[in-house]
PDB file of N, CA, C and O in Angstrom:
ATOM      1  N   MET A   1      40.775   3.680 -83.720  1.00  0.00           N
ATOM      2  CA  MET A   1      42.010   4.409 -83.967  1.00  0.00           C
ATOM      3  C   MET A   1      42.768   4.546 -82.658  1.00  0.00           C
ATOM      4  O   MET A   1      42.181   4.825 -81.613  1.00  0.00           O
ATOM      5  N   TYR A   2      44.020   4.355 -82.722  1.00  0.00           N
ATOM      6  CA  TYR A   2      44.876   4.523 -81.562  1.00  0.00           C
ATOM      7  C   TYR A   2      46.010   5.453 -81.936  1.00  0.00           C
ATOM      8  O   TYR A   2      46.783   5.161 -82.848  1.00  0.00           O
ATOM      9  N   GLY A   3      46.114   6.564 -81.243  1.00  0.00           N
ATOM     10  CA  GLY A   3      47.199   7.495 -81.506  1.00  0.00           C
ATOM     11  C   GLY A   3      47.078   8.222 -82.829  1.00  0.00           C
ATOM     12  O   GLY A   3      48.067   8.752 -83.333  1.00  0.00           O
ATOM     13  N   GLY A   4      45.890   8.257 -83.399  1.00  0.00           N
ATOM     14  CA  GLY A   4      45.697   8.977 -84.642  1.00  0.00           C
ATOM     15  C   GLY A   4      46.129   8.204 -85.877  1.00  0.00           C
ATOM     16  O   GLY A   4      46.161   8.764 -86.973  1.00  0.00           O
ATOM     17  N   HIS A   5      46.460   6.941 -85.722  1.00  0.00           N
ATOM     18  CA  HIS A   5      46.912   6.145 -86.865  1.00  0.00           C
ATOM     19  C   HIS A   5      45.836   5.144 -87.254  1.00  0.00           C
ATOM     20  O   HIS A   5      45.164   4.576 -86.393  1.00  0.00           O
ATOM     21  N   ILE A   6      45.679   4.934 -88.530  1.00  0.00           N
ATOM     22  CA  ILE A   6      44.774   3.903 -89.032  1.00  0.00           C
ATOM     23  C   ILE A   6      45.578   2.615 -89.117  1.00  0.00           C
ATOM     24  O   ILE A   6      46.547   2.524 -89.871  1.00  0.00           O
ATOM     25  N   VAL A   7      45.166   1.619 -88.337  1.00  0.00           N
ATOM     26  CA  VAL A   7      45.963   0.391 -88.249  1.00  0.00           C
ATOM     27  C   VAL A   7      45.314  -0.808 -88.929  1.00  0.00           C
ATOM     28  O   VAL A   7      45.980  -1.816 -89.166  1.00  0.00           O
ATOM     29  N   ASP A   8      44.023  -0.713 -89.247  1.00  0.00           N
ATOM     30  CA  ASP A   8      43.372  -1.833 -89.919  1.00  0.00           C
ATOM     31  C   ASP A   8      42.156  -1.329 -90.694  1.00  0.00           C
ATOM     32  O   ASP A   8      41.863  -0.134 -90.690  1.00  0.00           O
ATOM     33  N   ASN A   9      41.462  -2.234 -91.350  1.00  0.00           N
ATOM     34  CA  ASN A   9      40.316  -1.843 -92.177  1.00  0.00           C
ATOM     35  C   ASN A   9      39.163  -1.288 -91.344  1.00  0.00           C
ATOM     36  O   ASN A   9      38.422  -0.421 -91.808  1.00  0.00           O
ATOM     37  N   TRP A  10      39.011  -1.780 -90.131  1.00  0.00           N
ATOM     38  CA  TRP A  10      37.957  -1.268 -89.256  1.00  0.00           C
ATOM     39  C   TRP A  10      38.202   0.214 -88.962  1.00  0.00           C
ATOM     40  O   TRP A  10      37.270   1.015 -89.019  1.00  0.00           O
ATOM     41  N   ASP A  11      39.444   0.583 -88.650  1.00  0.00           N
ATOM     42  CA  ASP A  11      39.782   1.989 -88.428  1.00  0.00           C
ATOM     43  C   ASP A  11      39.526   2.816 -89.681  1.00  0.00           C
ATOM     44  O   ASP A  11      39.013   3.932 -89.594  1.00  0.00           O
ATOM     45  N   ARG A  12      39.874   2.282 -90.836  1.00  0.00           N
ATOM     46  CA  ARG A  12      39.673   2.995 -92.092  1.00  0.00           C
ATOM     47  C   ARG A  12      38.176   3.228 -92.345  1.00  0.00           C
ATOM     48  O   ARG A  12      37.777   4.323 -92.742  1.00  0.00           O
ATOM     49  N   ASP A  13      37.358   2.205 -92.116  1.00  0.00           N
ATOM     50  CA  ASP A  13      35.909   2.341 -92.302  1.00  0.00           C
ATOM     51  C   ASP A  13      35.325   3.374 -91.336  1.00  0.00           C
ATOM     52  O   ASP A  13      34.478   4.182 -91.717  1.00  0.00           O
ATOM     53  N   LEU A  14      35.782   3.340 -90.095  1.00  0.00           N
ATOM     54  CA  LEU A  14      35.294   4.282 -89.098  1.00  0.00           C
ATOM     55  C   LEU A  14      35.666   5.717 -89.475  1.00  0.00           C
ATOM     56  O   LEU A  14      34.831   6.619 -89.407  1.00  0.00           O
ATOM     57  N   CYS A  15      36.910   5.918 -89.868  1.00  0.00           N
ATOM     58  CA  CYS A  15      37.367   7.258 -90.265  1.00  0.00           C
ATOM     59  C   CYS A  15      36.606   7.753 -91.485  1.00  0.00           C
ATOM     60  O   CYS A  15      36.209   8.917 -91.537  1.00  0.00           O
ATOM     61  N   MET A  16      36.401   6.899 -92.447  1.00  0.00           N
ATOM     62  CA  MET A  16      35.669   7.297 -93.643  1.00  0.00           C
ATOM     63  C   MET A  16      34.220   7.661 -93.303  1.00  0.00           C
ATOM     64  O   MET A  16      33.666   8.595 -93.883  1.00  0.00           O
ATOM     65  N   ALA A  17      33.607   6.934 -92.372  1.00  0.00           N
ATOM     66  CA  ALA A  17      32.243   7.251 -91.955  1.00  0.00           C
ATOM     67  C   ALA A  17      32.196   8.643 -91.315  1.00  0.00           C
ATOM     68  O   ALA A  17      31.299   9.435 -91.606  1.00  0.00           O
ATOM     69  N   TYR A  18      33.165   8.933 -90.444  1.00  0.00           N
ATOM     70  CA  TYR A  18      33.227  10.266 -89.833  1.00  0.00           C
ATOM     71  C   TYR A  18      33.458  11.341 -90.886  1.00  0.00           C
ATOM     72  O   TYR A  18      32.797  12.379 -90.865  1.00  0.00           O
ATOM     73  N   LEU A  19      34.379  11.105 -91.797  1.00  0.00           N
ATOM     74  CA  LEU A  19      34.683  12.105 -92.818  1.00  0.00           C
ATOM     75  C   LEU A  19      33.492  12.363 -93.730  1.00  0.00           C
ATOM     76  O   LEU A  19      33.207  13.512 -94.068  1.00  0.00           O
ATOM     77  N   HIS A  20      32.796  11.310 -94.130  1.00  0.00           N
ATOM     78  CA  HIS A  20      31.633  11.492 -95.001  1.00  0.00           C
ATOM     79  C   HIS A  20      30.490  12.172 -94.257  1.00  0.00           C
ATOM     80  O   HIS A  20      29.715  12.916 -94.857  1.00  0.00           O
ATOM     81  N   GLY A  21      30.380  11.922 -92.960  1.00  0.00           N
ATOM     82  CA  GLY A  21      29.307  12.529 -92.174  1.00  0.00           C
ATOM     83  C   GLY A  21      29.582  13.968 -91.776  1.00  0.00           C
ATOM     84  O   GLY A  21      28.653  14.767 -91.663  1.00  0.00           O
ATOM     85  N   LEU A  22      30.853  14.308 -91.561  1.00  0.00           N
ATOM     86  CA  LEU A  22      31.185  15.631 -91.054  1.00  0.00           C
ATOM     87  C   LEU A  22      31.725  16.583 -92.101  1.00  0.00           C
ATOM     88  O   LEU A  22      31.479  17.788 -92.037  1.00  0.00           O
ATOM     89  N   MET A  23      32.451  16.057 -93.055  1.00  0.00           N
ATOM     90  CA  MET A  23      33.080  16.922 -94.061  1.00  0.00           C
ATOM     91  C   MET A  23      32.284  16.880 -95.355  1.00  0.00           C
ATOM     92  O   MET A  23      32.045  15.810 -95.915  1.00  0.00           O
ATOM     93  N   ASP A  24      31.879  18.046 -95.821  1.00  0.00           N
ATOM     94  CA  ASP A  24      31.212  18.123 -97.118  1.00  0.00           C
ATOM     95  C   ASP A  24      31.491  19.494 -97.734  1.00  0.00           C
ATOM     96  O   ASP A  24      32.106  20.351 -97.101  1.00  0.00           O
ATOM     97  N   ASN A  25      31.041  19.691 -98.953  1.00  0.00           N
ATOM     98  CA  ASN A  25      31.307  20.941 -99.660  1.00  0.00           C
ATOM     99  C   ASN A  25      30.603  22.126 -99.028  1.00  0.00           C
ATOM    100  O   ASN A  25      31.021  23.266 -99.232  1.00  0.00           O
ATOM    101  N   GLY A  26      29.556  21.890 -98.273  1.00  0.00           N
ATOM    102  CA  GLY A  26      28.833  22.984 -97.630  1.00  0.00           C
ATOM    103  C   GLY A  26      29.463  23.452 -96.329  1.00  0.00           C
ATOM    104  O   GLY A  26      28.998  24.418 -95.723  1.00  0.00           O
ATOM    105  N   LEU A  27      30.508  22.779 -95.902  1.00  0.00           N
ATOM    106  CA  LEU A  27      31.162  23.136 -94.645  1.00  0.00           C
ATOM    107  C   LEU A  27      31.968  24.415 -94.826  1.00  0.00           C
ATOM    108  O   LEU A  27      32.930  24.445 -95.594  1.00  0.00           O
ATOM    109  N   THR A  28      31.582  25.452 -94.131  1.00  0.00           N
ATOM    110  CA  THR A  28      32.329  26.702 -94.169  1.00  0.00           C
ATOM    111  C   THR A  28      32.689  27.094 -92.752  1.00  0.00           C
ATOM    112  O   THR A  28      32.011  26.717 -91.797  1.00  0.00           O
ATOM    113  N   MET A  29      33.745  27.842 -92.630  1.00  0.00           N
ATOM    114  CA  MET A  29      34.185  28.273 -91.315  1.00  0.00           C
ATOM    115  C   MET A  29      33.971  29.770 -91.106  1.00  0.00           C
ATOM    116  O   MET A  29      34.430  30.317 -90.103  1.00  0.00           O
ATOM    117  N   ASP A  30      33.289  30.439 -92.024  1.00  0.00           N
ATOM    118  CA  ASP A  30      33.034  31.864 -91.871  1.00  0.00           C
ATOM    119  C   ASP A  30      32.042  32.096 -90.748  1.00  0.00           C
ATOM    120  O   ASP A  30      30.940  31.548 -90.755  1.00  0.00           O
ATOM    121  N   ASP A  31      32.440  32.911 -89.787  1.00  0.00           N
ATOM    122  CA  ASP A  31      31.588  33.279 -88.654  1.00  0.00           C
ATOM    123  C   ASP A  31      31.055  32.043 -87.917  1.00  0.00           C
ATOM    124  O   ASP A  31      29.876  31.976 -87.568  1.00  0.00           O
ATOM    125  N   PHE A  32      31.923  31.089 -87.694  1.00  0.00           N
ATOM    126  CA  PHE A  32      31.577  29.826 -87.045  1.00  0.00           C
ATOM    127  C   PHE A  32      31.914  29.926 -85.565  1.00  0.00           C
ATOM    128  O   PHE A  32      33.031  30.305 -85.212  1.00  0.00           O
ATOM    129  N   GLU A  33      30.976  29.596 -84.702  1.00  0.00           N
ATOM    130  CA  GLU A  33      31.204  29.637 -83.258  1.00  0.00           C
ATOM    131  C   GLU A  33      32.028  28.424 -82.848  1.00  0.00           C
ATOM    132  O   GLU A  33      31.584  27.286 -82.997  1.00  0.00           O
ATOM    133  N   LEU A  34      33.233  28.669 -82.328  1.00  0.00           N
ATOM    134  CA  LEU A  34      34.119  27.576 -81.945  1.00  0.00           C
ATOM    135  C   LEU A  34      33.766  26.975 -80.592  1.00  0.00           C
ATOM    136  O   LEU A  34      34.164  25.849 -80.293  1.00  0.00           O
ATOM    137  N   PHE A  35      33.023  27.712 -79.773  1.00  0.00           N
ATOM    138  CA  PHE A  35      32.607  27.210 -78.468  1.00  0.00           C
ATOM    139  C   PHE A  35      31.094  27.250 -78.369  1.00  0.00           C
ATOM    140  O   PHE A  35      30.553  28.072 -77.631  1.00  0.00           O
ATOM    141  N   PRO A  36      30.387  26.373 -79.101  1.00  0.00           N
ATOM    142  CA  PRO A  36      28.928  26.450 -79.135  1.00  0.00           C
ATOM    143  C   PRO A  36      28.257  26.112 -77.815  1.00  0.00           C
ATOM    144  O   PRO A  36      27.089  26.451 -77.624  1.00  0.00           O
ATOM    145  N   PHE A  37      28.953  25.458 -76.901  1.00  0.00           N
ATOM    146  CA  PHE A  37      28.332  25.052 -75.649  1.00  0.00           C
ATOM    147  C   PHE A  37      28.351  26.164 -74.603  1.00  0.00           C
ATOM    148  O   PHE A  37      27.982  25.917 -73.455  1.00  0.00           O
ATOM    149  N   VAL A  38      28.770  27.389 -74.962  1.00  0.00           N
ATOM    150  CA  VAL A  38      28.765  28.498 -74.009  1.00  0.00           C
ATOM    151  C   VAL A  38      27.663  29.504 -74.326  1.00  0.00           C
ATOM    152  O   VAL A  38      27.724  30.658 -73.904  1.00  0.00           O
ATOM    153  N   GLU A  39      26.665  29.061 -75.066  1.00  0.00           N
ATOM    154  CA  GLU A  39      25.567  29.952 -75.431  1.00  0.00           C
ATOM    155  C   GLU A  39      24.908  30.530 -74.189  1.00  0.00           C
ATOM    156  O   GLU A  39      24.620  29.813 -73.231  1.00  0.00           O
ATOM    157  N   GLY A  40      24.673  31.846 -74.220  1.00  0.00           N
ATOM    158  CA  GLY A  40      24.007  32.517 -73.115  1.00  0.00           C
ATOM    159  C   GLY A  40      24.894  32.796 -71.924  1.00  0.00           C
ATOM    160  O   GLY A  40      24.400  33.248 -70.891  1.00  0.00           O
ATOM    161  N   LYS A  41      26.185  32.544 -72.032  1.00  0.00           N
ATOM    162  CA  LYS A  41      27.082  32.758 -70.894  1.00  0.00           C
ATOM    163  C   LYS A  41      28.013  33.944 -71.106  1.00  0.00           C
ATOM    164  O   LYS A  41      28.939  34.154 -70.323  1.00  0.00           O
ATOM    165  N   GLY A  42      27.775  34.716 -72.155  1.00  0.00           N
ATOM    166  CA  GLY A  42      28.545  35.932 -72.369  1.00  0.00           C
ATOM    167  C   GLY A  42      29.926  35.735 -72.961  1.00  0.00           C
ATOM    168  O   GLY A  42      30.719  36.676 -72.988  1.00  0.00           O
ATOM    169  N   VAL A  43      30.234  34.546 -73.433  1.00  0.00           N
ATOM    170  CA  VAL A  43      31.529  34.271 -74.045  1.00  0.00           C
ATOM    171  C   VAL A  43      31.276  33.830 -75.479  1.00  0.00           C
ATOM    172  O   VAL A  43      30.407  32.999 -75.741  1.00  0.00           O
ATOM    173  N   SER A  44      32.037  34.389 -76.394  1.00  0.00           N
ATOM    174  CA  SER A  44      31.897  34.002 -77.784  1.00  0.00           C
ATOM    175  C   SER A  44      33.260  34.052 -78.450  1.00  0.00           C
ATOM    176  O   SER A  44      34.046  34.969 -78.210  1.00  0.00           O
ATOM    177  N   PHE A  45      33.534  33.064 -79.284  1.00  0.00           N
ATOM    178  CA  PHE A  45      34.784  33.018 -80.028  1.00  0.00           C
ATOM    179  C   PHE A  45      34.467  32.504 -81.414  1.00  0.00           C
ATOM    180  O   PHE A  45      34.425  31.298 -81.658  1.00  0.00           O
ATOM    181  N   LYS A  46      34.244  33.445 -82.319  1.00  0.00           N
ATOM    182  CA  LYS A  46      33.869  33.087 -83.686  1.00  0.00           C
ATOM    183  C   LYS A  46      35.074  33.225 -84.601  1.00  0.00           C
ATOM    184  O   LYS A  46      35.962  34.045 -84.370  1.00  0.00           O
ATOM    185  N   THR A  47      35.085  32.411 -85.636  1.00  0.00           N
ATOM    186  CA  THR A  47      36.144  32.523 -86.633  1.00  0.00           C
ATOM    187  C   THR A  47      35.919  33.804 -87.436  1.00  0.00           C
ATOM    188  O   THR A  47      34.778  34.215 -87.648  1.00  0.00           O
ATOM    189  N   PRO A  48      36.995  34.425 -87.879  1.00  0.00           N
ATOM    190  CA  PRO A  48      36.826  35.647 -88.662  1.00  0.00           C
ATOM    191  C   PRO A  48      36.388  35.319 -90.082  1.00  0.00           C
ATOM    192  O   PRO A  48      36.597  34.205 -90.560  1.00  0.00           O
ATOM    193  N   PRO A  49      35.782  36.287 -90.751  1.00  0.00           N
ATOM    194  CA  PRO A  49      35.456  36.058 -92.163  1.00  0.00           C
ATOM    195  C   PRO A  49      36.743  36.023 -92.983  1.00  0.00           C
ATOM    196  O   PRO A  49      37.825  36.285 -92.456  1.00  0.00           O
ATOM    197  N   ASN A  50      36.631  35.708 -94.239  1.00  0.00           N
ATOM    198  CA  ASN A  50      37.794  35.638 -95.115  1.00  0.00           C
ATOM    199  C   ASN A  50      38.297  37.056 -95.377  1.00  0.00           C
ATOM    200  O   ASN A  50      37.758  37.775 -96.218  1.00  0.00           O
ATOM    201  N   VAL A  51      39.346  37.447 -94.635  1.00  0.00           N
ATOM    202  CA  VAL A  51      39.887  38.810 -94.723  1.00  0.00           C
ATOM    203  C   VAL A  51      41.396  38.752 -94.920  1.00  0.00           C
ATOM    204  O   VAL A  51      41.976  37.676 -95.065  1.00  0.00           O
ATOM    205  N   SER A  52      42.014  39.914 -94.922  1.00  0.00           N
ATOM    206  CA  SER A  52      43.460  39.989 -95.118  1.00  0.00           C
ATOM    207  C   SER A  52      44.196  39.443 -93.902  1.00  0.00           C
ATOM    208  O   SER A  52      43.625  39.272 -92.826  1.00  0.00           O
ATOM    209  N   PHE A  53      45.475  39.177 -94.108  1.00  0.00           N
ATOM    210  CA  PHE A  53      46.326  38.611 -93.061  1.00  0.00           C
ATOM    211  C   PHE A  53      46.368  39.515 -91.833  1.00  0.00           C
ATOM    212  O   PHE A  53      46.324  39.019 -90.708  1.00  0.00           O
ATOM    213  N   GLU A  54      46.452  40.828 -92.027  1.00  0.00           N
ATOM    214  CA  GLU A  54      46.514  41.782 -90.916  1.00  0.00           C
ATOM    215  C   GLU A  54      45.220  41.767 -90.105  1.00  0.00           C
ATOM    216  O   GLU A  54      45.242  41.914 -88.883  1.00  0.00           O
ATOM    217  N   LYS A  55      44.100  41.589 -90.794  1.00  0.00           N
ATOM    218  CA  LYS A  55      42.809  41.552 -90.100  1.00  0.00           C
ATOM    219  C   LYS A  55      42.707  40.318 -89.198  1.00  0.00           C
ATOM    220  O   LYS A  55      42.044  40.365 -88.162  1.00  0.00           O
ATOM    221  N   TYR A  56      43.357  39.221 -89.582  1.00  0.00           N
ATOM    222  CA  TYR A  56      43.369  38.046 -88.714  1.00  0.00           C
ATOM    223  C   TYR A  56      44.062  38.366 -87.395  1.00  0.00           C
ATOM    224  O   TYR A  56      43.605  37.944 -86.332  1.00  0.00           O
ATOM    225  N   PHE A  57      45.167  39.114 -87.461  1.00  0.00           N
ATOM    226  CA  PHE A  57      45.848  39.506 -86.227  1.00  0.00           C
ATOM    227  C   PHE A  57      44.963  40.400 -85.367  1.00  0.00           C
ATOM    228  O   PHE A  57      44.923  40.249 -84.146  1.00  0.00           O
ATOM    229  N   GLU A  58      44.255  41.331 -86.003  1.00  0.00           N
ATOM    230  CA  GLU A  58      43.327  42.180 -85.260  1.00  0.00           C
ATOM    231  C   GLU A  58      42.242  41.347 -84.594  1.00  0.00           C
ATOM    232  O   GLU A  58      41.858  41.611 -83.455  1.00  0.00           O
ATOM    233  N   HIS A  59      41.753  40.346 -85.307  1.00  0.00           N
ATOM    234  CA  HIS A  59      40.719  39.476 -84.741  1.00  0.00           C
ATOM    235  C   HIS A  59      41.261  38.704 -83.536  1.00  0.00           C
ATOM    236  O   HIS A  59      40.576  38.582 -82.521  1.00  0.00           O
ATOM    237  N   MET A  60      42.475  38.187 -83.640  1.00  0.00           N
ATOM    238  CA  MET A  60      43.069  37.441 -82.526  1.00  0.00           C
ATOM    239  C   MET A  60      43.272  38.331 -81.304  1.00  0.00           C
ATOM    240  O   MET A  60      43.100  37.884 -80.170  1.00  0.00           O
ATOM    241  N   ASP A  61      43.636  39.588 -81.535  1.00  0.00           N
ATOM    242  CA  ASP A  61      43.809  40.511 -80.415  1.00  0.00           C
ATOM    243  C   ASP A  61      42.488  40.849 -79.739  1.00  0.00           C
ATOM    244  O   ASP A  61      42.468  41.189 -78.556  1.00  0.00           O
ATOM    245  N   SER A  62      41.395  40.760 -80.468  1.00  0.00           N
ATOM    246  CA  SER A  62      40.090  41.088 -79.898  1.00  0.00           C
ATOM    247  C   SER A  62      39.411  39.883 -79.238  1.00  0.00           C
ATOM    248  O   SER A  62      38.330  40.028 -78.666  1.00  0.00           O
ATOM    249  N   CYS A  63      40.019  38.714 -79.307  1.00  0.00           N
ATOM    250  CA  CYS A  63      39.418  37.506 -78.735  1.00  0.00           C
ATOM    251  C   CYS A  63      39.387  37.590 -77.209  1.00  0.00           C
ATOM    252  O   CYS A  63      40.267  38.201 -76.604  1.00  0.00           O
ATOM    253  N   PRO A  64      38.387  36.986 -76.592  1.00  0.00           N
ATOM    254  CA  PRO A  64      38.316  37.010 -75.123  1.00  0.00           C
ATOM    255  C   PRO A  64      39.431  36.170 -74.522  1.00  0.00           C
ATOM    256  O   PRO A  64      39.958  35.268 -75.174  1.00  0.00           O
ATOM    257  N   PRO A  65      39.795  36.470 -73.267  1.00  0.00           N
ATOM    258  CA  PRO A  65      40.824  35.650 -72.619  1.00  0.00           C
ATOM    259  C   PRO A  65      40.318  34.222 -72.404  1.00  0.00           C
ATOM    260  O   PRO A  65      39.113  33.973 -72.379  1.00  0.00           O
ATOM    261  N   GLU A  66      41.236  33.318 -72.255  1.00  0.00           N
ATOM    262  CA  GLU A  66      40.893  31.917 -72.076  1.00  0.00           C
ATOM    263  C   GLU A  66      40.163  31.716 -70.749  1.00  0.00           C
ATOM    264  O   GLU A  66      40.606  32.196 -69.706  1.00  0.00           O
ATOM    265  N   THR A  67      39.054  31.009 -70.803  1.00  0.00           N
ATOM    266  CA  THR A  67      38.274  30.730 -69.599  1.00  0.00           C
ATOM    267  C   THR A  67      37.912  29.251 -69.566  1.00  0.00           C
ATOM    268  O   THR A  67      38.017  28.545 -70.569  1.00  0.00           O
ATOM    269  N   ALA A  68      37.487  28.803 -68.398  1.00  0.00           N
ATOM    270  CA  ALA A  68      37.064  27.415 -68.243  1.00  0.00           C
ATOM    271  C   ALA A  68      35.823  27.123 -69.084  1.00  0.00           C
ATOM    272  O   ALA A  68      35.624  25.989 -69.521  1.00  0.00           O
ATOM    273  N   LEU A  69      34.993  28.132 -69.311  1.00  0.00           N
ATOM    274  CA  LEU A  69      33.786  27.946 -70.113  1.00  0.00           C
ATOM    275  C   LEU A  69      34.111  27.491 -71.526  1.00  0.00           C
ATOM    276  O   LEU A  69      33.321  26.780 -72.147  1.00  0.00           O
ATOM    277  N   MET A  70      35.269  27.895 -72.038  1.00  0.00           N
ATOM    278  CA  MET A  70      35.655  27.500 -73.389  1.00  0.00           C
ATOM    279  C   MET A  70      35.843  25.998 -73.511  1.00  0.00           C
ATOM    280  O   MET A  70      35.753  25.447 -74.609  1.00  0.00           O
ATOM    281  N   TYR A  71      36.099  25.340 -72.406  1.00  0.00           N
ATOM    282  CA  TYR A  71      36.310  23.900 -72.404  1.00  0.00           C
ATOM    283  C   TYR A  71      35.122  23.142 -71.829  1.00  0.00           C
ATOM    284  O   TYR A  71      35.207  21.944 -71.562  1.00  0.00           O
ATOM    285  N   GLY A  72      34.014  23.851 -71.641  1.00  0.00           N
ATOM    286  CA  GLY A  72      32.811  23.216 -71.129  1.00  0.00           C
ATOM    287  C   GLY A  72      32.848  22.973 -69.633  1.00  0.00           C
ATOM    288  O   GLY A  72      32.064  22.178 -69.115  1.00  0.00           O
ATOM    289  N   LEU A  73      33.751  23.649 -68.929  1.00  0.00           N
ATOM    290  CA  LEU A  73      33.880  23.478 -67.483  1.00  0.00           C
ATOM    291  C   LEU A  73      33.122  24.574 -66.739  1.00  0.00           C
ATOM    292  O   LEU A  73      32.837  25.636 -67.292  1.00  0.00           O
ATOM    293  N   HIS A  74      32.807  24.302 -65.504  1.00  0.00           N
ATOM    294  CA  HIS A  74      32.158  25.291 -64.648  1.00  0.00           C
ATOM    295  C   HIS A  74      33.157  26.388 -64.303  1.00  0.00           C
ATOM    296  O   HIS A  74      34.365  26.148 -64.297  1.00  0.00           O
ATOM    297  N   THR A  75      32.665  27.589 -64.018  1.00  0.00           N
ATOM    298  CA  THR A  75      33.572  28.698 -63.703  1.00  0.00           C
ATOM    299  C   THR A  75      34.387  28.437 -62.443  1.00  0.00           C
ATOM    300  O   THR A  75      35.452  29.029 -62.270  1.00  0.00           O
ATOM    301  N   ASN A  76      33.908  27.562 -61.559  1.00  0.00           N
ATOM    302  CA  ASN A  76      34.685  27.232 -60.361  1.00  0.00           C
ATOM    303  C   ASN A  76      35.975  26.503 -60.699  1.00  0.00           C
ATOM    304  O   ASN A  76      36.896  26.461 -59.883  1.00  0.00           O
ATOM    305  N   ALA A  77      36.051  25.931 -61.891  1.00  0.00           N
ATOM    306  CA  ALA A  77      37.285  25.272 -62.305  1.00  0.00           C
ATOM    307  C   ALA A  77      38.423  26.280 -62.394  1.00  0.00           C
ATOM    308  O   ALA A  77      39.578  25.932 -62.150  1.00  0.00           O
ATOM    309  N   GLU A  78      38.107  27.528 -62.743  1.00  0.00           N
ATOM    310  CA  GLU A  78      39.123  28.573 -62.797  1.00  0.00           C
ATOM    311  C   GLU A  78      39.667  28.873 -61.412  1.00  0.00           C
ATOM    312  O   GLU A  78      40.854  29.157 -61.254  1.00  0.00           O
ATOM    313  N   ILE A  79      38.808  28.810 -60.416  1.00  0.00           N
ATOM    314  CA  ILE A  79      39.250  29.047 -59.046  1.00  0.00           C
ATOM    315  C   ILE A  79      40.247  27.971 -58.637  1.00  0.00           C
ATOM    316  O   ILE A  79      41.287  28.272 -58.051  1.00  0.00           O
ATOM    317  N   GLY A  80      39.933  26.729 -58.943  1.00  0.00           N
ATOM    318  CA  GLY A  80      40.850  25.638 -58.626  1.00  0.00           C
ATOM    319  C   GLY A  80      42.178  25.775 -59.355  1.00  0.00           C
ATOM    320  O   GLY A  80      43.237  25.537 -58.773  1.00  0.00           O
ATOM    321  N   LEU A  81      42.125  26.158 -60.623  1.00  0.00           N
ATOM    322  CA  LEU A  81      43.345  26.343 -61.391  1.00  0.00           C
ATOM    323  C   LEU A  81      44.181  27.471 -60.807  1.00  0.00           C
ATOM    324  O   LEU A  81      45.391  27.323 -60.640  1.00  0.00           O
ATOM    325  N   GLY A  82      43.547  28.598 -60.494  1.00  0.00           N
ATOM    326  CA  GLY A  82      44.280  29.723 -59.901  1.00  0.00           C
ATOM    327  C   GLY A  82      44.919  29.358 -58.581  1.00  0.00           C
ATOM    328  O   GLY A  82      46.040  29.774 -58.288  1.00  0.00           O
ATOM    329  N   THR A  83      44.202  28.574 -57.779  1.00  0.00           N
ATOM    330  CA  THR A  83      44.750  28.126 -56.498  1.00  0.00           C
ATOM    331  C   THR A  83      45.975  27.246 -56.707  1.00  0.00           C
ATOM    332  O   THR A  83      46.990  27.418 -56.033  1.00  0.00           O
ATOM    333  N   GLN A  84      45.881  26.308 -57.634  1.00  0.00           N
ATOM    334  CA  GLN A  84      47.031  25.437 -57.923  1.00  0.00           C
ATOM    335  C   GLN A  84      48.221  26.222 -58.443  1.00  0.00           C
ATOM    336  O   GLN A  84      49.359  25.944 -58.064  1.00  0.00           O
ATOM    337  N   GLN A  85      47.973  27.205 -59.309  1.00  0.00           N
ATOM    338  CA  GLN A  85      49.065  28.010 -59.848  1.00  0.00           C
ATOM    339  C   GLN A  85      49.742  28.822 -58.753  1.00  0.00           C
ATOM    340  O   GLN A  85      50.969  28.921 -58.725  1.00  0.00           O
ATOM    341  N   CYS A  86      48.961  29.402 -57.856  1.00  0.00           N
ATOM    342  CA  CYS A  86      49.541  30.176 -56.751  1.00  0.00           C
ATOM    343  C   CYS A  86      50.344  29.291 -55.816  1.00  0.00           C
ATOM    344  O   CYS A  86      51.445  29.652 -55.399  1.00  0.00           O
ATOM    345  N   GLU A  87      49.789  28.123 -55.486  1.00  0.00           N
ATOM    346  CA  GLU A  87      50.518  27.218 -54.608  1.00  0.00           C
ATOM    347  C   GLU A  87      51.837  26.794 -55.241  1.00  0.00           C
ATOM    348  O   GLU A  87      52.858  26.734 -54.556  1.00  0.00           O
ATOM    349  N   TYR A  88      51.830  26.503 -56.524  1.00  0.00           N
ATOM    350  CA  TYR A  88      53.041  26.115 -57.223  1.00  0.00           C
ATOM    351  C   TYR A  88      54.047  27.255 -57.243  1.00  0.00           C
ATOM    352  O   TYR A  88      55.236  27.040 -57.010  1.00  0.00           O
ATOM    353  N   MET A  89      53.573  28.473 -57.521  1.00  0.00           N
ATOM    354  CA  MET A  89      54.469  29.622 -57.582  1.00  0.00           C
ATOM    355  C   MET A  89      55.129  29.870 -56.226  1.00  0.00           C
ATOM    356  O   MET A  89      56.338  30.088 -56.162  1.00  0.00           O
ATOM    357  N   PHE A  90      54.352  29.838 -55.145  1.00  0.00           N
ATOM    358  CA  PHE A  90      54.926  30.065 -53.816  1.00  0.00           C
ATOM    359  C   PHE A  90      55.834  28.930 -53.386  1.00  0.00           C
ATOM    360  O   PHE A  90      56.810  29.152 -52.668  1.00  0.00           O
ATOM    361  N   GLU A  91      55.522  27.715 -53.817  1.00  0.00           N
ATOM    362  CA  GLU A  91      56.397  26.586 -53.529  1.00  0.00           C
ATOM    363  C   GLU A  91      57.751  26.787 -54.211  1.00  0.00           C
ATOM    364  O   GLU A  91      58.792  26.527 -53.607  1.00  0.00           O
ATOM    365  N   MET A  92      57.745  27.243 -55.447  1.00  0.00           N
ATOM    366  CA  MET A  92      58.993  27.502 -56.173  1.00  0.00           C
ATOM    367  C   MET A  92      59.764  28.659 -55.538  1.00  0.00           C
ATOM    368  O   MET A  92      60.993  28.623 -55.474  1.00  0.00           O
ATOM    369  N   LEU A  93      59.053  29.682 -55.069  1.00  0.00           N
ATOM    370  CA  LEU A  93      59.709  30.815 -54.440  1.00  0.00           C
ATOM    371  C   LEU A  93      60.370  30.434 -53.117  1.00  0.00           C
ATOM    372  O   LEU A  93      61.461  30.907 -52.801  1.00  0.00           O
ATOM    373  N   THR A  94      59.703  29.578 -52.351  1.00  0.00           N
ATOM    374  CA  THR A  94      60.270  29.180 -51.056  1.00  0.00           C
ATOM    375  C   THR A  94      61.451  28.234 -51.214  1.00  0.00           C
ATOM    376  O   THR A  94      62.312  28.161 -50.337  1.00  0.00           O
ATOM    377  N   GLU A  95      61.498  27.514 -52.319  1.00  0.00           N
ATOM    378  CA  GLU A  95      62.639  26.621 -52.534  1.00  0.00           C
ATOM    379  C   GLU A  95      63.858  27.458 -52.888  1.00  0.00           C
ATOM    380  O   GLU A  95      64.938  26.911 -53.112  1.00  0.00           O
TER     381      GLU A  95
END
């Protein structure tokens, strides 16, 4: 697949294999950990159970702030990002 488009039969076969392997009737998203690779690191982001629309907003407000761990990166990646953001901000201020 290139760019998310199915361009030939090989792409179609590959997509169907993924869909049959990953998607089934038993797939539920209730209380599903969206960042399973952060186990034991004190960060958790689970999907809410099937609740009212207002409860979804409450759940989103209670979510932890975005961290490098959510993307499988080391915590030092946040230091590098913060440094780049500060350098960019001061560069814009001096201009």
